[in-house]
N, CA and C atoms as an extended XYZ file, in Angstrom:
645
Properties=species:S:1:pos:R:3:atomname:S:1:resname:S:1:resid:I:1 pbc="F F F"
N         0.840       -1.189        0.000 N   MET     1
C         0.000        0.000        0.000 CA  MET     1
C         0.880        1.246        0.000 C   MET     1
N         0.672        2.124       -0.992 N   LYS     2
C         1.473        3.341       -1.094 CA  LYS     2
C         0.569        4.563       -1.116 C   LYS     2
N         1.040        5.623       -0.507 N   VAL     3
C         0.332        6.904       -0.497 CA  VAL     3
C         1.336        8.005       -0.815 C   VAL     3
N         0.982        8.879       -1.743 N   GLN     4
C         1.838       10.012       -2.095 CA  GLN     4
C         1.176       11.313       -1.652 C   GLN     4
N         1.966       12.197       -1.084 N   LEU     5
C         1.473       13.491       -0.624 CA  LEU     5
C         2.442       14.588       -1.028 C   LEU     5
N         1.905       15.713       -1.440 N   GLU     6
C         2.719       16.906       -1.699 CA  GLU     6
C         2.032       18.076       -1.009 C   GLU     6
N         2.739       18.722       -0.085 N   LYS     7
C         2.164       19.786        0.721 CA  LYS     7
C         3.112       20.976        0.786 C   LYS     7
N         2.540       22.170        0.975 N   SER     8
C         3.307       23.394        1.174 CA  SER     8
C         2.801       24.090        2.424 C   SER     8
N         3.741       24.570        3.239 N   PHE     9
C         3.374       25.236        4.489 CA  PHE     9
C         4.155       26.540        4.620 C   PHE     9
N         3.487       27.662        4.917 N   PRO    10
C         4.206       28.923        5.150 CA  PRO    10
C         4.974       28.851        6.460 C   PRO    10
N         6.178       29.440        6.471 N   MET    11
C         7.033       29.441        7.653 CA  MET    11
C         7.377       30.875        8.054 C   MET    11
N         7.269       31.203        9.364 N   PRO    12
C         7.544       32.569        9.834 CA  PRO    12
C         9.036       32.800       10.087 C   PRO    12
N         9.857       32.556        9.067 N   ALA    13
C        11.302       32.733        9.198 CA  ALA    13
C        11.897       32.886        7.814 C   ALA    13
N        13.115       33.391        7.748 N   SER    14
C        13.777       33.526        6.462 CA  SER    14
C        14.117       32.148        5.904 C   SER    14
N        14.370       32.084        4.603 N   ALA    15
C        14.707       30.815        3.970 CA  ALA    15
C        16.004       30.246        4.537 C   ALA    15
N        16.987       31.120        4.817 N   ASP    16
C        18.265       30.653        5.360 CA  ASP    16
C        18.095       30.039        6.747 C   ASP    16
N        17.255       30.648        7.577 N   VAL    17
C        17.017       30.123        8.918 CA  VAL    17
C        16.310       28.769        8.838 C   VAL    17
N        15.268       28.678        8.015 N   ALA    18
C        14.530       27.419        7.872 CA  ALA    18
C        15.422       26.329        7.285 C   ALA    18
N        16.311       26.695        6.369 N   TRP    19
C        17.224       25.719        5.773 CA  TRP    19
C        18.222       25.208        6.809 C   TRP    19
N        18.698       26.088        7.664 N   THR    20
C        19.590       25.663        8.752 CA  THR    20
C        18.897       24.638        9.638 C   THR    20
N        17.634       24.885        9.953 N   LEU    21
C        16.881       23.953       10.789 CA  LEU    21
C        16.616       22.643       10.056 C   LEU    21
N        16.286       22.714        8.770 N   LEU    22
C        15.944       21.518        8.001 CA  LEU    22
C        17.115       20.547        7.924 C   LEU    22
N        18.350       21.057        7.933 N   GLN    23
C        19.520       20.188        7.840 CA  GLN    23
C        19.847       19.479        9.153 C   GLN    23
N        19.233       19.908       10.251 N   ASP    24
C        19.450       19.264       11.545 CA  ASP    24
C        18.460       18.103       11.662 C   ASP    24
N        18.894       16.914       11.230 N   VAL    25
C        17.990       15.765       11.139 CA  VAL    25
C        17.392       15.412       12.494 C   VAL    25
N        18.196       15.462       13.545 N   GLU    26
C        17.695       15.111       14.872 CA  GLU    26
C        16.605       16.077       15.322 C   GLU    26
N        16.781       17.358       15.041 N   ARG    27
C        15.774       18.334       15.447 CA  ARG    27
C        14.531       18.258       14.565 C   ARG    27
N        14.733       17.970       13.289 N   VAL    28
C        13.587       17.790       12.396 CA  VAL    28
C        12.760       16.591       12.839 C   VAL    28
N        13.438       15.501       13.234 N   ALA    29
C        12.716       14.333       13.741 CA  ALA    29
C        11.933       14.688       14.992 C   ALA    29
N        12.479       15.581       15.824 N   GLY    30
C        11.778       16.010       17.023 CA  GLY    30
C        10.515       16.796       16.719 C   GLY    30
N        10.427       17.373       15.512 N   CYS    31
C         9.218       18.094       15.116 CA  CYS    31
C         8.107       17.133       14.702 C   CYS    31
N         8.487       15.903       14.354 N   MET    32
C         7.491       14.913       13.967 CA  MET    32
C         6.876       14.306       15.223 C   MET    32
N         5.560       14.394       15.401 N   PRO    33
C         4.931       13.889       16.620 CA  PRO    33
C         5.285       12.424       16.882 C   PRO    33
N         5.827       12.155       18.060 N   GLY    34
C         6.147       10.797       18.456 CA  GLY    34
C         7.467       10.254       17.968 C   GLY    34
N         8.214       11.023       17.154 N   ALA    35
C         9.465       10.536       16.574 CA  ALA    35
C        10.673       10.997       17.379 C   ALA    35
N        11.725       10.179       17.365 N   LYS    36
C        12.947       10.515       18.095 CA  LYS    36
C        14.135        9.793       17.481 C   LYS    36
N        15.234       10.524       17.277 N   ILE    37
C        16.482        9.914       16.825 CA  ILE    37
C        17.188        9.331       18.049 C   ILE    37
N        17.521        8.037       17.987 N   THR    38
C        18.159        7.370       19.123 CA  THR    38
C        19.646        7.138       18.924 C   THR    38
N        20.104        7.174       17.677 N   GLU    39
C        21.533        6.924       17.421 CA  GLU    39
C        21.973        7.634       16.152 C   GLU    39
N        23.093        8.336       16.233 N   HIS    40
C        23.708        8.975       15.081 CA  HIS    40
C        24.823        8.058       14.590 C   HIS    40
N        24.537        7.252       13.559 N   VAL    41
C        25.479        6.235       13.097 CA  VAL    41
C        26.675        6.873       12.407 C   VAL    41
N        26.413        7.735       11.416 N   ASP    42
C        27.462        8.485       10.737 CA  ASP    42
C        26.839        9.751       10.163 C   ASP    42
N        27.507       10.389        9.208 N   GLN    43
C        27.028       11.671        8.690 CA  GLN    43
C        25.689       11.571        7.979 C   GLN    43
N        25.353       10.404        7.457 N   THR    44
C        24.117       10.285        6.673 CA  THR    44
C        23.164        9.213        7.180 C   THR    44
N        23.500        8.525        8.252 N   HIS    45
C        22.645        7.434        8.732 CA  HIS    45
C        22.309        7.612       10.217 C   HIS    45
N        21.039        7.358       10.536 N   TYR    46
C        20.543        7.494       11.899 CA  TYR    46
C        19.616        6.314       12.212 C   TYR    46
N        19.421        6.071       13.491 N   LYS    47
C        18.420        5.119       13.954 CA  LYS    47
C        17.432        5.868       14.851 C   LYS    47
N        16.171        5.438       14.798 N   GLY    48
C        15.188        6.165       15.579 CA  GLY    48
C        13.962        5.339       15.894 C   GLY    48
N        13.040        5.963       16.619 N   THR    49
C        11.786        5.326       17.000 CA  THR    49
C        10.631        6.280       16.750 C   THR    49
N         9.446        5.712       16.578 N   VAL    50
C         8.215        6.493       16.473 CA  VAL    50
C         7.191        5.852       17.396 C   VAL    50
N         6.665        6.619       18.345 N   ALA    51
C         5.655        6.126       19.278 CA  ALA    51
C         4.298        6.701       18.908 C   ALA    51
N         3.296        5.838       18.815 N   VAL    52
C         1.937        6.245       18.475 CA  VAL    52
C         1.019        5.839       19.612 C   VAL    52
N         0.242        6.781       20.132 N   LYS    53
C        -0.654        6.504       21.254 CA  LYS    53
C        -2.106        6.591       20.811 C   LYS    53
N        -2.868        5.529       21.079 N   PHE    54
C        -4.295        5.499       20.808 CA  PHE    54
C        -5.016        5.275       22.130 C   PHE    54
N        -5.372        6.370       22.811 N   GLY    55
C        -5.997        6.238       24.121 CA  GLY    55
C        -5.017        5.588       25.091 C   GLY    55
N        -5.424        4.508       25.776 N   PRO    56
C        -4.534        3.849       26.731 CA  PRO    56
C        -3.506        2.942       26.058 C   PRO    56
N        -3.709        2.619       24.777 N   ALA    57
C        -2.786        1.728       24.065 CA  ALA    57
C        -1.752        2.537       23.292 C   ALA    57
N        -0.626        1.886       22.981 N   SER    58
C         0.421        2.564       22.224 CA  SER    58
C         1.181        1.555       21.376 C   SER    58
N         1.776        2.044       20.291 N   MET    59
C         2.600        1.230       19.408 CA  MET    59
C         3.937        1.921       19.242 C   MET    59
N         4.968        1.139       19.001 N   SER    60
C         6.298        1.706       18.830 CA  SER    60
C         6.979        1.082       17.613 C   SER    60
N         7.503        1.934       16.740 N   PHE    61
C         8.223        1.490       15.557 CA  PHE    61
C         9.706        1.816       15.721 C   PHE    61
N        10.563        0.910       15.256 N   ARG    62
C        12.002        1.142       15.226 CA  ARG    62
C        12.463        1.117       13.776 C   ARG    62
N        13.399        2.013       13.437 N   GLY    63
C        13.826        2.028       12.049 CA  GLY    63
C        15.105        2.796       11.812 C   GLY    63
N        15.433        2.941       10.528 N   ASP    64
C        16.653        3.613       10.086 CA  ASP    64
C        16.295        4.799        9.202 C   ASP    64
N        17.098        5.855        9.287 N   VAL    65
C        16.920        7.051        8.467 CA  VAL    65
C        18.220        7.308        7.699 C   VAL    65
N        18.091        7.533        6.406 N   GLU    66
C        19.250        7.825        5.568 CA  GLU    66
C        19.071        9.175        4.882 C   GLU    66
N        20.083       10.034        4.973 N   VAL    67
C        20.078       11.309        4.257 CA  VAL    67
C        20.652       11.060        2.870 C   VAL    67
N        19.826       11.160        1.848 N   ARG    68
C        20.262       10.817        0.498 CA  ARG    68
C        20.701       12.022       -0.325 C   ARG    68
N        20.237       13.205        0.054 N   LEU    69
C        20.594       14.393       -0.727 CA  LEU    69
C        20.541       15.627        0.146 C   LEU    69
N        21.581       16.455        0.050 N   VAL    70
C        21.599       17.777        0.669 CA  VAL    70
C        22.084       18.743       -0.405 C   VAL    70
N        21.187       19.601       -0.899 N   GLU    71
C        21.507       20.500       -2.003 CA  GLU    71
C        21.316       21.954       -1.566 C   GLU    71
N        22.401       22.598       -1.076 N   PRO    72
C        22.280       23.978       -0.577 CA  PRO    72
C        21.784       24.965       -1.628 C   PRO    72
N        22.147       24.764       -2.903 N   ALA    73
C        21.787       25.733       -3.939 CA  ALA    73
C        20.272       25.883       -4.064 C   ALA    73
N        19.542       24.785       -3.881 N   THR    74
C        18.085       24.826       -3.977 CA  THR    74
C        17.415       24.611       -2.619 C   THR    74
N        18.227       24.539       -1.564 N   ARG    75
C        17.740       24.291       -0.197 CA  ARG    75
C        16.827       23.047       -0.176 C   ARG    75
N        17.357       21.953       -0.708 N   THR    76
C        16.589       20.716       -0.824 CA  THR    76
C        17.253       19.597       -0.036 C   THR    76
N        16.431       18.835        0.682 N   LEU    77
C        16.909       17.708        1.477 CA  LEU    77
C        16.046       16.485        1.151 C   LEU    77
N        16.697       15.333        0.939 N   GLN    78
C        15.963       14.090        0.710 CA  GLN    78
C        16.323       13.075        1.785 C   GLN    78
N        15.299       12.502        2.402 N   LEU    79
C        15.479       11.494        3.445 CA  LEU    79
C        14.726       10.227        3.054 C   LEU    79
N        15.287        9.075        3.453 N   PHE    80
C        14.586        7.812        3.288 CA  PHE    80
C        14.580        7.100        4.632 C   PHE    80
N        13.395        6.709        5.082 N   ALA    81
C        13.259        6.043        6.382 CA  ALA    81
C        12.476        4.752        6.217 C   ALA    81
N        12.855        3.739        6.974 N   LYS    82
C        12.119        2.475        6.967 CA  LYS    82
C        12.182        1.848        8.351 C   LYS    82
N        11.153        1.075        8.696 N   GLY    83
C        11.144        0.456       10.011 CA  GLY    83
C        10.015       -0.542       10.166 C   GLY    83
N        10.007       -1.229       11.305 N   THR    84
C         8.964       -2.195       11.643 CA  THR    84
C         8.512       -1.937       13.071 C   THR    84
N         7.281       -2.355       13.384 N   ASP    85
C         6.815       -2.197       14.757 CA  ASP    85
C         7.445       -3.290       15.628 C   ASP    85
N         7.356       -3.117       16.924 N   THR    86
C         8.046       -4.022       17.849 CA  THR    86
C         7.504       -5.448       17.796 C   THR    86
N         6.287       -5.636       17.286 N   THR    87
C         5.728       -6.984       17.183 CA  THR    87
C         6.091       -7.647       15.862 C   THR    87
N         6.609       -6.865       14.926 N   GLY    88
C         6.966       -7.414       13.628 CA  GLY    88
C         5.794       -7.631       12.704 C   GLY    88
N         4.614       -7.126       13.066 N   SER    89
C         3.409       -7.358       12.262 CA  SER    89
C         3.181       -6.276       11.207 C   SER    89
N         3.881       -5.161       11.300 N   SER    90
C         3.700       -4.062       10.352 CA  SER    90
C         5.049       -3.461        9.980 C   SER    90
N         5.124       -2.985        8.756 N   GLY    91
C         6.333       -2.317        8.288 CA  GLY    91
C         5.965       -1.052        7.543 C   GLY    91
N         6.898       -0.124        7.467 N   ALA    92
C         6.633        1.135        6.777 CA  ALA    92
C         7.929        1.718        6.237 C   ALA    92
N         7.814        2.476        5.165 N   SER    93
C         8.956        3.210        4.628 CA  SER    93
C         8.459        4.547        4.094 C   SER    93
N         9.341        5.537        4.068 N   MET    94
C         8.974        6.863        3.586 CA  MET    94
C        10.139        7.476        2.828 C   MET    94
N         9.852        7.929        1.626 N   ASP    95
C        10.818        8.668        0.817 CA  ASP    95
C        10.350       10.120        0.800 C   ASP    95
N        11.101       11.007        1.446 N   LEU    96
C        10.681       12.401        1.616 CA  LEU    96
C        11.685       13.355        0.986 C   LEU    96
N        11.181       14.253        0.163 N   THR    97
C        11.980       15.346       -0.385 CA  THR    97
C        11.381       16.663        0.109 C   THR    97
N        12.173       17.440        0.825 N   ALA    98
C        11.714       18.720        1.382 CA  ALA    98
C        12.543       19.857        0.808 C   ALA    98
N        11.869       20.972        0.538 N   ARG    99
C        12.542       22.123       -0.067 CA  ARG    99
C        12.068       23.408        0.610 C   ARG    99
N        12.984       24.357        0.764 N   ILE   100
C        12.654       25.671        1.323 CA  ILE   100
C        12.664       26.698        0.198 C   ILE   100
N        11.536       27.370        0.007 N   ASP   101
C        11.427       28.430       -0.999 CA  ASP   101
C        11.327       29.780       -0.297 C   ASP   101
N        12.157       30.720       -0.698 N   ALA   102
C        12.158       32.045       -0.088 CA  ALA   102
C        10.943       32.856       -0.552 C   ALA   102
N        10.393       33.662        0.385 N   ILE   103
C         9.322       34.606        0.058 CA  ILE   103
C         9.850       36.031        0.218 C   ILE   103
N        10.317       36.353        1.430 N   ASP   104
C        10.975       37.633        1.678 CA  ASP   104
C        11.987       37.420        2.806 C   ASP   104
N        12.460       38.493        3.431 N   GLU   105
C        13.514       38.390        4.430 CA  GLU   105
C        13.085       37.670        5.703 C   GLU   105
N        11.803       37.585        5.965 N   SER   106
C        11.345       36.956        7.206 CA  SER   106
C        10.268       35.901        7.006 C   SER   106
N        10.071       35.470        5.773 N   ASN   107
C         9.073       34.441        5.490 CA  ASN   107
C         9.544       33.529        4.358 C   ASN   107
N         9.124       32.260        4.443 N   CYS   108
C         9.467       31.302        3.401 CA  CYS   108
C         8.385       30.226        3.354 C   CYS   108
N         8.577       29.251        2.485 N   THR   109
C         7.624       28.152        2.350 CA  THR   109
C         8.367       26.825        2.436 C   THR   109
N         7.819       25.910        3.238 N   LEU   110
C         8.348       24.555        3.319 CA  LEU   110
C         7.507       23.680        2.391 C   LEU   110
N         8.156       23.090        1.382 N   VAL   111
C         7.474       22.243        0.407 CA  VAL   111
C         7.943       20.810        0.605 C   VAL   111
N         6.999       19.894        0.754 N   GLY   112
C         7.355       18.505        0.979 CA  GLY   112
C         6.649       17.559        0.020 C   GLY   112
N         7.401       16.609       -0.539 N   LEU   113
C         6.844       15.562       -1.389 CA  LEU   113
C         7.242       14.227       -0.777 C   LEU   113
N         6.270       13.411       -0.409 N   SER   114
C         6.579       12.152        0.268 CA  SER   114
C         5.805       10.994       -0.345 C   SER   114
N         6.441        9.817       -0.305 N   GLU   115
C         5.784        8.575       -0.697 CA  GLU   115
C         5.913        7.608        0.470 C   GLU   115
N         4.790        7.207        1.031 N   VAL   116
C         4.768        6.319        2.196 CA  VAL   116
C         4.243        4.959        1.769 C   VAL   116
N         4.970        3.904        2.127 N   SER   117
C         4.559        2.531        1.837 CA  SER   117
C         4.328        1.795        3.150 C   SER   117
N         3.234        1.050        3.217 N   MET   118
C         2.896        0.288        4.418 CA  MET   118
C         2.725       -1.179        4.059 C   MET   118
N         3.081       -2.064        4.996 N   SER   119
C         2.908       -3.501        4.793 CA  SER   119
C         2.399       -4.127        6.090 C   SER   119
N         1.884       -5.358        5.972 N   GLY   120
C         1.377       -6.043        7.157 CA  GLY   120
C         0.045       -5.473        7.607 C   GLY   120
N        -0.203       -5.504        8.913 N   LYS   121
C        -1.473       -5.036        9.461 CA  LYS   121
C        -1.742       -3.580        9.147 C   LYS   121
N        -0.680       -2.764        9.124 N   ALA   122
C        -0.866       -1.328        8.883 CA  ALA   122
C        -1.437       -1.052        7.509 C   ALA   122
N        -1.204       -1.969        6.552 N   ALA   123
C        -1.679       -1.749        5.188 CA  ALA   123
C        -3.174       -2.010        5.043 C   ALA   123
N        -3.795       -2.618        6.043 N   THR   124
C        -5.215       -2.947        5.951 CA  THR   124
C        -6.128       -1.745        6.159 C   THR   124
N        -5.581       -0.605        6.562 N   PHE   125
C        -6.409        0.578        6.796 CA  PHE   125
C        -6.961        1.153        5.503 C   PHE   125
N        -6.241        0.940        4.392 N   GLY   126
C        -6.715        1.467        3.125 CA  GLY   126
C        -6.110        2.814        2.799 C   GLY   126
N        -6.058        3.120        1.511 N   GLY   127
C        -5.397        4.330        1.048 CA  GLY   127
C        -6.026        5.612        1.529 C   GLY   127
N        -7.389        5.671        1.575 N   ARG   128
C        -8.067        6.902        1.982 CA  ARG   128
C        -7.741        7.248        3.439 C   ARG   128
N        -7.825        6.250        4.329 N   MET   129
C        -7.551        6.517        5.735 CA  MET   129
C        -6.079        6.841        5.951 C   MET   129
N        -5.184        6.112        5.267 N   MET   130
C        -3.755        6.390        5.394 CA  MET   130
C        -3.430        7.804        4.944 C   MET   130
N        -4.084        8.220        3.840 N   GLY   131
C        -3.841        9.570        3.348 CA  GLY   131
C        -4.302       10.620        4.338 C   GLY   131
N        -5.444       10.400        4.972 N   SER   132
C        -5.972       11.350        5.955 CA  SER   132
C        -5.075       11.424        7.187 C   SER   132
N        -4.637       10.254        7.659 N   VAL   133
C        -3.758       10.229        8.828 CA  VAL   133
C        -2.442       10.929        8.510 C   VAL   133
N        -1.858       10.611        7.340 N   ALA   134
C        -0.588       11.233        6.947 CA  ALA   134
C        -0.735       12.746        6.835 C   ALA   134
N        -1.876       13.204        6.316 N   ASP   135
C        -2.119       14.634        6.179 CA  ASP   135
C        -2.141       15.311        7.542 C   ASP   135
N        -2.789       14.691        8.534 N   GLN   136
C        -2.854       15.265        9.872 CA  GLN   136
C        -1.483       15.279       10.541 C   GLN   136
N        -0.705       14.216       10.315 N   VAL   137
C         0.647       14.165       10.885 CA  VAL   137
C         1.507       15.282       10.309 C   VAL   137
N         1.399       15.510        8.994 N   LEU   138
C         2.176       16.574        8.367 CA  LEU   138
C         1.791       17.951        8.903 C   LEU   138
N         0.507       18.149        9.187 N   LYS   139
C         0.066       19.428        9.744 CA  LYS   139
C         0.675       19.655       11.128 C   LYS   139
N         0.712       18.589       11.955 N   GLN   140
C         1.333       18.710       13.272 CA  GLN   140
C         2.830       18.977       13.137 C   GLN   140
N         3.456       18.288       12.196 N   PHE   141
C         4.886       18.497       11.963 CA  PHE   141
C         5.161       19.937       11.530 C   PHE   141
N         4.362       20.440       10.586 N   ALA   142
C         4.569       21.799       10.077 CA  ALA   142
C         4.409       22.833       11.186 C   ALA   142
N         3.440       22.627       12.085 N   ALA   143
C         3.247       23.557       13.194 CA  ALA   143
C         4.467       23.559       14.115 C   ALA   143
N         5.027       22.374       14.403 N   ASN   144
C         6.219       22.293       15.255 CA  ASN   144
C         7.440       22.896       14.568 C   ASN   144
N         7.580       22.634       13.269 N   PHE   145
C         8.706       23.175       12.508 CA  PHE   145
C         8.624       24.698       12.446 C   PHE   145
N         7.409       25.232       12.273 N   ALA   146
C         7.221       26.679       12.242 CA  ALA   146
C         7.599       27.300       13.573 C   ALA   146
N         7.227       26.645       14.679 N   SER   147
C         7.575       27.154       16.008 CA  SER   147
C         9.085       27.169       16.209 C   SER   147
N         9.757       26.108       15.770 N   GLN   148
C        11.210       26.027       15.909 CA  GLN   148
C        11.913       27.086       15.057 C   GLN   148
N        11.476       27.240       13.810 N   SER   149
C        12.111       28.212       12.920 CA  SER   149
C        11.865       29.643       13.388 C   SER   149
N        10.677       29.915       13.919 N   GLN   150
C        10.380       31.248       14.449 CA  GLN   150
C        11.252       31.549       15.660 C   GLN   150
N        11.452       30.545       16.531 N   GLY   151
C        12.318       30.739       17.691 CA  GLY   151
C        13.753       31.004       17.284 C   GLY   151
N        14.221       30.280       16.257 N   LEU   152
C        15.581       30.491       15.768 CA  LEU   152
C        15.729       31.866       15.130 C   LEU   152
N        14.702       32.294       14.391 N   GLN   153
C        14.724       33.617       13.763 CA  GLN   153
C        14.805       34.714       14.823 C   GLN   153
N        14.073       34.535       15.924 N   ALA   154
C        14.035       35.547       16.979 CA  ALA   154
C        15.371       35.679       17.698 C   ALA   154
N        16.213       34.645       17.651 N   GLN   155
C        17.494       34.673       18.338 CA  GLN   155
C        18.610       35.329       17.533 C   GLN   155
N        18.330       35.631       16.266 N   LEU   156
C        19.357       36.255       15.438 CA  LEU   156
C        19.658       37.657       15.953 C   LEU   156
N        20.939       38.045       15.977 N   PRO   157
C        21.289       39.389       16.439 CA  PRO   157
C        20.781       40.459       15.489 C   PRO   157
N        20.344       41.565       16.044 N   VAL   158
C        19.859       42.689       15.242 CA  VAL   158
C        21.051       43.535       14.813 C   VAL   158
N        21.220       43.790       13.503 N   PRO   159
C        22.348       44.605       13.053 CA  PRO   159
C        22.341       45.987       13.698 C   PRO   159
N        23.519       46.458       14.084 N   VAL   160
C        23.665       47.776       14.705 CA  VAL   160
C        24.020       48.801       13.638 C   VAL   160
N        23.201       49.835       13.521 N   ALA   161
C        23.448       50.864       12.511 CA  ALA   161
C        24.626       51.733       12.921 C   ALA   161
N        25.477       52.072       11.969 N   ALA   162
C        26.631       52.928       12.247 CA  ALA   162
C        26.191       54.384       12.300 C   ALA   162
N        26.809       55.190       13.184 N   PRO   163
C        26.489       56.623       13.215 CA  PRO   163
C        26.744       57.262       11.866 C   PRO   163
N        25.894       58.215       11.494 N   ALA   164
C        26.005       58.854       10.191 CA  ALA   164
C        27.355       59.533       10.010 C   ALA   164
N        27.901       60.137       11.087 N   THR   165
C        29.180       60.832       10.973 CA  THR   165
C        30.313       59.871       10.693 C   THR   165
N        30.235       58.664       11.325 N   ALA   166
C        31.292       57.680       11.114 CA  ALA   166
C        31.261       57.157        9.700 C   ALA   166
N        30.056       56.916        9.174 N   LEU   167
C        29.958       56.433        7.811 CA  LEU   167
C        30.399       57.488        6.818 C   LEU   167
N        30.070       58.728        7.144 N   ALA   168
C        30.477       59.804        6.254 CA  ALA   168
C        31.981       59.922        6.187 C   ALA   168
N        32.650       59.608        7.293 N   ALA   169
C        34.103       59.701        7.330 CA  ALA   169
C        34.776       58.485        6.713 C   ALA   169
N        33.961       57.507        6.266 N   GLY   170
C        34.531       56.330        5.621 CA  GLY   170
C        34.882       55.214        6.574 C   GLY   170
N        34.452       55.319        7.846 N   ALA   171
C        34.768       54.275        8.817 CA  ALA   171
C        33.906       53.040        8.559 C   ALA   171
N        34.410       51.874        8.910 N   ALA   172
C        33.661       50.632        8.737 CA  ALA   172
C        32.525       50.578        9.747 C   ALA   172
N        31.372       50.034        9.363 N   PRO   173
C        30.255       49.930       10.306 CA  PRO   173
C        30.611       48.997       11.447 C   PRO   173
N        30.079       49.253       12.649 N   PRO   174
C        30.408       48.417       13.800 CA  PRO   174
C        29.879       46.998       13.648 C   PRO   174
N        30.562       46.047       14.237 N   VAL   175
C        30.168       44.645       14.198 CA  VAL   175
C        29.250       44.374       15.383 C   VAL   175
N        28.147       43.634       15.195 N   PRO   176
C        27.265       43.315       16.325 CA  PRO   176
C        28.040       42.648       17.439 C   PRO   176
N        27.625       42.921       18.678 N   ALA   177
C        28.357       42.392       19.824 CA  ALA   177
C        28.343       40.882       19.854 C   ALA   177
N        27.231       40.271       19.436 N   SER   178
C        27.133       38.819       19.473 CA  SER   178
C        27.526       38.239       18.130 C   SER   178
N        28.750       37.723       18.028 N   ALA   179
C        29.225       37.111       16.802 CA  ALA   179
C        29.284       35.606       16.938 C   ALA   179
N        28.914       35.087       18.090 N   ALA   180
C        28.949       33.646       18.328 CA  ALA   180
C        27.792       32.973       17.600 C   ALA   180
N        27.921       31.664       17.272 N   PRO   181
C        26.823       30.956       16.619 CA  PRO   181
C        25.538       31.028       17.441 C   PRO   181
N        24.433       31.164       16.723 N   VAL   182
C        23.141       31.275       17.397 CA  VAL   182
C        22.694       29.896       17.855 C   VAL   182
N        22.394       29.709       19.162 N   PRO   183
C        21.957       28.382       19.632 CA  PRO   183
C        20.579       28.035       19.082 C   PRO   183
N        20.378       26.740       18.821 N   MET   184
C        19.086       26.290       18.328 CA  MET   184
C        18.073       26.287       19.470 C   MET   184
N        16.784       26.533       19.159 N   PRO   185
C        15.761       26.464       20.199 CA  PRO   185
C        15.670       25.053       20.769 C   PRO   185
N        15.102       24.950       21.966 N   ALA   186
C        14.951       23.643       22.600 CA  ALA   186
C        14.092       22.745       21.720 C   ALA   186
N        14.417       21.447       21.621 N   PRO   187
C        13.655       20.545       20.759 CA  PRO   187
C        12.231       20.362       21.243 C   PRO   187
N        11.363       20.076       20.288 N   VAL   188
C         9.961       19.829       20.598 CA  VAL   188
C         9.805       18.367       21.004 C   VAL   188
N         9.171       18.110       22.131 N   GLU   189
C         8.892       16.748       22.549 CA  GLU   189
C         7.381       16.549       22.552 C   GLU   189
N         6.917       15.660       21.711 N   SER   190
C         5.482       15.433       21.608 CA  SER   190
C         5.222       13.993       21.235 C   SER   190
N         3.998       13.568       21.446 N   GLN   191
C         3.583       12.220       21.090 CA  GLN   191
C         2.415       12.308       20.150 C   GLN   191
N         2.396       11.415       19.174 N   LEU   192
C         1.332       11.424       18.195 CA  LEU   192
C         0.002       11.122       18.878 C   LEU   192
N        -0.926       12.051       18.787 N   ASN   193
C        -2.220       11.916       19.448 CA  ASN   193
C        -3.169       11.117       18.553 C   ASN   193
N        -3.306        9.835       18.829 N   GLY   194
C        -4.135        8.970       18.000 CA  GLY   194
C        -5.598        9.353       18.014 C   GLY   194
N        -6.132        9.805       19.160 N   LEU   195
C        -7.538       10.193       19.232 CA  LEU   195
C        -7.813       11.417       18.373 C   LEU   195
N        -6.891       12.381       18.414 N   ALA   196
C        -7.072       13.574       17.581 CA  ALA   196
C        -7.008       13.204       16.106 C   ALA   196
N        -6.086       12.299       15.750 N   LEU   197
C        -5.984       11.872       14.364 CA  LEU   197
C        -7.246       11.121       13.934 C   LEU   197
N        -7.749       10.253       14.807 N   ALA   198
C        -8.949        9.489       14.473 CA  ALA   198
C       -10.126       10.424       14.214 C   ALA   198
N       -10.268       11.463       15.043 N   TRP   199
C       -11.347       12.427       14.860 CA  TRP   199
C       -11.182       13.176       13.544 C   TRP   199
N        -9.945       13.559       13.222 N   ALA   200
C        -9.694       14.274       11.971 CA  ALA   200
C        -9.999       13.377       10.770 C   ALA   200
N        -9.594       12.110       10.854 N   VAL   201
C        -9.878       11.168        9.770 CA  VAL   201
C       -11.382       10.960        9.624 C   VAL   201
N       -12.109       10.857       10.743 N   PHE   202
C       -13.555       10.667       10.710 CA  PHE   202
C       -14.236       11.863       10.042 C   PHE   202
N       -13.770       13.067       10.361 N   LYS   203
C       -14.358       14.255        9.744 CA  LYS   203
C       -14.097       14.266        8.241 C   LYS   203
N       -12.879       13.871        7.836 N   ASP   204
C       -12.573       13.812        6.407 CA  ASP   204
C       -13.471       12.800        5.700 C   ASP   204
N       -13.727       11.667        6.366 N   TRP   205
C       -14.577       10.637        5.788 CA  TRP   205
C       -16.013       11.151        5.623 C   TRP   205
N       -16.535       11.833        6.653 N   LEU   206
C       -17.880       12.389        6.561 CA  LEU   206
C       -17.963       13.423        5.437 C   LEU   206
N       -16.937       14.256        5.331 N   ARG   207
C       -16.939       15.293        4.297 CA  ARG   207
C       -16.992       14.653        2.907 C   ARG   207
N       -16.179       13.603        2.713 N   SER   208
C       -16.170       12.935        1.406 CA  SER   208
C       -17.477       12.214        1.140 C   SER   208
N       -18.111       11.677        2.184 N   LEU   209
C       -19.378       10.960        2.038 CA  LEU   209
C       -20.484       11.899        1.569 C   LEU   209
N       -20.615       13.056        2.243 N   PHE   210
C       -21.671       14.002        1.874 CA  PHE   210
C       -21.395       14.639        0.522 C   PHE   210
N       -20.106       14.817        0.205 N   SER   211
C       -19.768       15.377       -1.114 CA  SER   211
C       -20.206       14.410       -2.216 C   SER   211
N       -20.015       13.099       -1.954 N   ALA   212
C       -20.404       12.100       -2.945 CA  ALA   212
C       -21.933       12.081       -3.127 C   ALA   212
N       -22.681       12.247       -2.008 N   LYS   213
C       -24.130       12.240       -2.102 CA  LYS   213
C       -24.647       13.446       -2.878 C   LYS   213
N       -24.031       14.616       -2.640 N   ARG   214
C       -24.462       15.817       -3.372 CA  ARG   214
C       -24.197       15.710       -4.857 C   ARG   214
N       -23.091       15.005       -5.196 N   ALA   215
C       -22.766       14.837       -6.609 CA  ALA   215
C       -23.773       13.915       -7.302 C   ALA   215
């Protein structure tokens, strides 16, 4: 079972700031509800887990993440992830290409194209439900990514304007006091809310049902 999604989300930060965040795989994984990087194998390979909670019950997936492409010129990143649940009854893989498009000095767009494949019990949900669930997960991810990028943008030092007399005399403009690297905001820790996703999927199903009847 495969599902393809292409989504765009506005981001309250410059393209350079969002691109800096996008390249931090561990922090990007932290923006995904329930996901966590557990091991940094090398420059392009990671191991991680995804926890999904449905009321009192929960599921946990273990898998590998590979960085297949980092293209600074177009601010594009490609990741491939695959894993199985702890019972071995379900498997999943995701091929994700994400790109940052500049809008202006303080705004940009995060564009994502993903192909998700499911096997085992997880594949029995069907394409429509999988698509709805994936859509809700991406919305939660985009909200967390926007919060992180906005926090990083806010930490950038404000340029100090040089006095008019100094500039007139040909002196170099003063350097901002803080020249040290800007620390990243604290990572987002969250768990995938299965009840919220189920409600969102149910609403999508009702919407499609009534749309079909009207047609």
